[in-house]
C-alpha positions, 0 to 999 in steps of 0.5 A: 438674305442681304448682309445688312438685313442680317447684320441689323438683326444680329445687332438687335439680338446682341443688345437683347442678350447684353441687356439681359439679367441672365448675361449679368448673372452667368457672367457672360463675356459677349463680343461680336465680329462680322456676322458672329456673336461670341458668348463666353459661357461657363457653369453656374453650378460648379467650378469648370472650364469656360466655353466660347459659343459662336453664333453665326447670323448669316442668312438671318432672319431667313435662317436661325443663327448657327451655334456651336463651340469654338476654341477661345484662342483660335475661334475654330471649332473642335472637340476640345472646345465642346462641353460634354453633354451639350449638343452634338459636336461637331455639327452644332448645338441641337436646342430649339432656335439654332440652325442645326436643330431646325435644318439638321437634326430635326429637319422635316420632323413634325414634332418640331415646328420650323424656326421662327424668330418670334417663337425662338428668340436668340436670348431664349436659345442662349438661355437654353444652352446656358442651362445645358452647360449648368446641368451637363456640360461642366467639362470639356470633351477630351 
């Protein structure tokens, strides 16, 4: 996929996330850099740390965004950046709509359909990741 097509798709996804009610309710801080969207997330149920999720949109829309947690200061993935109970560090977040789910964890799994941007819009994926943080990921891995 060419860079401009990927960037256009990422910017549309970015606008949708920024304009969502969930972004307001969850207090997300959303930024973008190159072909990545960064979303600062924390549990809405209890006090706890803030996590920075990075969604890489290279090869979008041919491939799902790659989603994982990164250190807020360095933007580098690592165990200390990862909430407990969410995904599967270090390979990526295992939830429908992420590249890791469709191309790694459940590749060739007949139970799960291939990634389709209409079936798995980015906002729905981010919503599911927030739900996981709310229910499981209120602490960092040590």
